[in-house]
N, C-alpha and C positions, 0 to 999 in steps of 0.2 A: 503493499500499499504506499503511495508517495504522499507527502505532506502536500496540502492544497497550496496551489498558487494564490499570491495575494489578490487577485483580482475575481475569482470565481467561487462561488459557493458549490459545496460537493454533496453527495448523499452519503449517510452512513449506512454501511452494509456490515459491520462486524459487530459480534456479540462478545467477545473477550479481549479484556487487554491484559497484559501481563509485562512484568519487567524480568528480564533474563540477563545473566552474567554473560558476557560476550568478550574473550579477550581480556583487556585490561580495564574494561568499563561494564556499564549497564544499558542494554537495548531495551527499546519499546517494542513490543510485537501486538499486532492485532489477528486474533485467531490464528495465532502460530506464526505468523508472518511479520518479519520485520518492516518498521515504517521506515520508508525513504524520504529522503528531503528532496526538493525540486531537482538538485544537481546529481541526484540518485546516491548521496551518501546515506548510511544508515543513521537514524536517529539513535546514537549511542554516545553517552557521555560518562565522564569519570567519576560522577558522585551518584550513589544510590538515591541519597535523599531527592536530588534533582531529577533523576529517571522516575522515580514515583510520583512527582509532582506533574512531570509530562504525561505520564500514564493517566493520571486522574483527568487532565484536561481533554484526554482522548476518550475516556470513559463518558464524560459529559457532553462530548460534543455531538451534536445531531439529534439531541433529546427533545425533538419538536413533532408536531403532528405529522409533517411530511418527511420528517428525518433529514432535514436540510441542515448544513452547518458553514460557516465562513471561518476565515483565518483569524477574525477578531476573538472567536472562541478558544483560541489556541496561542495566547500572547508569549507564554514560556517557550513554546515550540519554535515561535518566530526568532526569538532570542537566539535560542539553541542553533538553529539553522544558520545565523549570521556567525555565532563562534566557530561552528563546524565547517561551514563551506564558504562563505562570502570573505570573511576575514584573513584566514591563513595564506590567501593568494594575493592579497592586495593590502597587507599591514601598513605600507607607507602612505597609500591612498586615503585609507580610514583615517590615520593620525592626522594627516594634511587636512582631512575635511573637518576634524574635530579641533583641530588647531585654529582654524578659520574663525571660530567663535571667539577667539581673543580679540578680533577687530569687530565684534558686533555683539559683545556679551551685554545682555540686558542690564546688568549691573553697574555697567560704566556709563548709561546714557540716562540722565535726569530731566525731570521737567522743571525748565527755568521760568515759566509762564505762571505756576501754580507753587508760590512759596509753602503752603501748608502741605502739599504732596512731595514737592522737594524736600521738606524737613523729615517726613516719614521716610523716604527713599533713603536718606543720609542715615537715618537711626536704624533702619532694617539691612540696608546693603552694605555699609561701610564695615560692619564687624564680619561680613564674608570676604571682602576684599583683604581685610587684614588677616583672616584666616589663611587665604591663599598665598599670601607673603610669607607668613610664619612656616605654613607647609612646605611650599614649592620654590620660595625666593621670588616668585612672580608678582611684582609690584604693578598692579595696572591702573592707569590713568582714568580719571573720569571727565565727563563732559556735559554741558547742558545741551539739549536738543538731541536731533536724530541724525544729524550730519556725522559719518564716519571719521573718526580720528585714528591714527596709526599708534600702535602700542610701543613702548620701548624694546629695543631689540632684546636687551637683557631679560626682560619679563616672558618675550615670546620663546627665548632659547630656554628658559626655566621651564616653560610649559611644555616645550618639546620633548625635553629630558623626562617629564612627568609622564607624558604619553607613551615614550619609549618603554618605559619601565612597565606599562601595562601588561597583562596576557591578554590573550583573545577572548576569555570570557569577559574580562574588565572592559576592554573595547566594546564588546557586544553591548555589554550594559550601558556604557556611556553614548553608544549610538542611538539609543532610546532616549536615555535620560537628559541628555544635553539639548537636542532639538526640542524636546518636549517643555523642558525648563527655559529655553532660550538662552540658556548660560551653561558655559563649560565650568565656570565657577562652582556653581551649584551642583553639576553632575559630579565633579570630583568631590564634592561635600558628601554626595550620595555614596560614591566610590569608597570614601573613607569612613562612611558610617558616622560622620560628624553631626547629623541630624536626622529625623525621621523623614520619610517621603512626606507626611502631611505639613510638617514643617517647611521642607523646601518648597512645596507646591504653593503654599501661602505666600512665601517670599516672591516667587516668581509671578505671581497674579496678585500683588500690592496695588497695582495701578487699576485693575479691574474693580478689586474690592472697593477702593476708595471712590471710583466712579458710581457705583451701585450704592455706596452710603449716602451720595448726594442725590441721585435720580431714581433710586428704587432698583429692585432686583429685575433683570434681563433674563428670560430663560433660556435665551440662545447662548448668552454668556457664562451664566451658571453650568449648564450641560457642557459646553467647551472646557470649563475649569474642572469640572468633575472626571472628564475624558482625560484631561490632561494628569490629574492626580492619579487615576487608574494607571496609565502608562507608566507614571515614576514608580507607582507601588509593586507594579509587574517586575520592572527592572531591579528593584531593591530585593524582592524576594528571590528571583533566579539567583543574585549574587550570594545571597544568604545561603539558599540551597546548595548550590555549587561549592561554596567554601565548607559545608558541613562534611563533604565526603560521602 
């Protein structure tokens, strides 16, 4: 059974999901056949705890009237697929993509037109920039407005070194967390377990929360915020399970 492509719904056909030891890892099987990722690599991970969580996703997938399911029901499998298939052959490109967030990191761009919001941004975001400097040696510059600013080369090099030290699993987690949060800083904080996913998601949605405090809740915005927090929580859970072994 191949893991579903990101664009299409599939039909559940299996009854039994198992985790079996295979080589040096743990593979997920459907009715005795190993799950294969889109590139045909087996869904086999080195952590039994992670494999059991992957199996639980597949047990739950397609529990609908028509038996259909989508990749959204398999978030941990998606991260595992990146770790196993996409990243090993493209580490430099993955690291470069993540490093690009240093030039557009949410925490570096402040609202100069709204002093009250600017003060809240400083209070909630500056501690994370200080944390990054302590953890990695990267001191990022801050500006007002949305016009991109170049970051100091020393800071960029420090972040490059931090990313170079990441495992494939950690890069896969960052590949979800940094885009979701709009911040490599907060993504690294998740990776190093400096705060909970809920705290980091709240930090990343400061602007939205401030707007809704003035104008009232917007269902589209709250749905988007909830979806983002789910992504971050899935990434954090994947990392915890992977590290459990």
